[in-house]
N, C-alpha and C positions, 0 to 999 in steps of 0.2 A: 570105796575105790574098786572093790571086787566086782560089783555089778557093772561098772563102767568097762572093766577089762573083759568081762564076759560078753557084753554087747558088742564091743569092738572085734572080738574074736569071731563072733557069729557073722558080723558084717564082712569081715576079712575072708572067711571061708566062702560065703556066698559070692563075693566079688571075684575070688579066685576061680571058682567054677564057671562064673559068667565069662571071665576073661579067656579061659580055655575054649569055651564054646564059640565065642566071638572070633578068636584067632583061627579056629578050624573052619569057620564059615568063609573066611577070606579066600580069594581066588589064588591059585598057584600060578602056573605058567599059562593056564587057560582055564576056562570055566569059572566056577565060583558061584557066588550068590545070584548073579544075573542069569546064568544059564539054568540054575535050579528053577527059576520062575519063568523061563522062556524068554528072558530079555536078551539072550545072546544072538537072537535072529533079527535080521532086518537092519535098517540104517543106524539104529542105536549102538550096534556092535562096533561100528566103524568110528564112532565119535569119541571114544575113550570111555571113561568111567560113567556109569549110570547113576541115577539118583540113589538107588538102593545101595550101591557100593560106596558112594560118598557118605551116606548116612551110617552105614556099617563102620566106615573108617572113623567117623566122629564118635560113635558109640564106643568103639574100641579104645579110643584115646581117653575118653571120660572114664571108662572102667579102669584103664591102666593107671591114670592119675589117682583114682580112688584107692586102688590097690597100694600104690606107693604111700599115700597118706596114712592108710591104716597100718601099713608096715612100720612107718616111722612112729606112729602113736603107740603101737604095741611095744616097740623097742624102748621107747621113752617110759612107758608105764611099768614094764617088767624089768627094766634095767635098774630101777632104784629100789 
């Protein structure tokens, strides 16, 4: 059971760092990922979120769910 805990801790740390980076990539009140790659110019800026921003949202949600699952697994494994 010690190996399983170690693997989950490593995954948890990696997911935590990825979640911080993904959240920092999100747009604030203006700008964000789309402006970083030049997507903030032209007609795409007026139509709402771009494909990059939607994919960033999806990736952030998947990472957050993975973070929650690893947190629950660690509390279950280390709680007993």
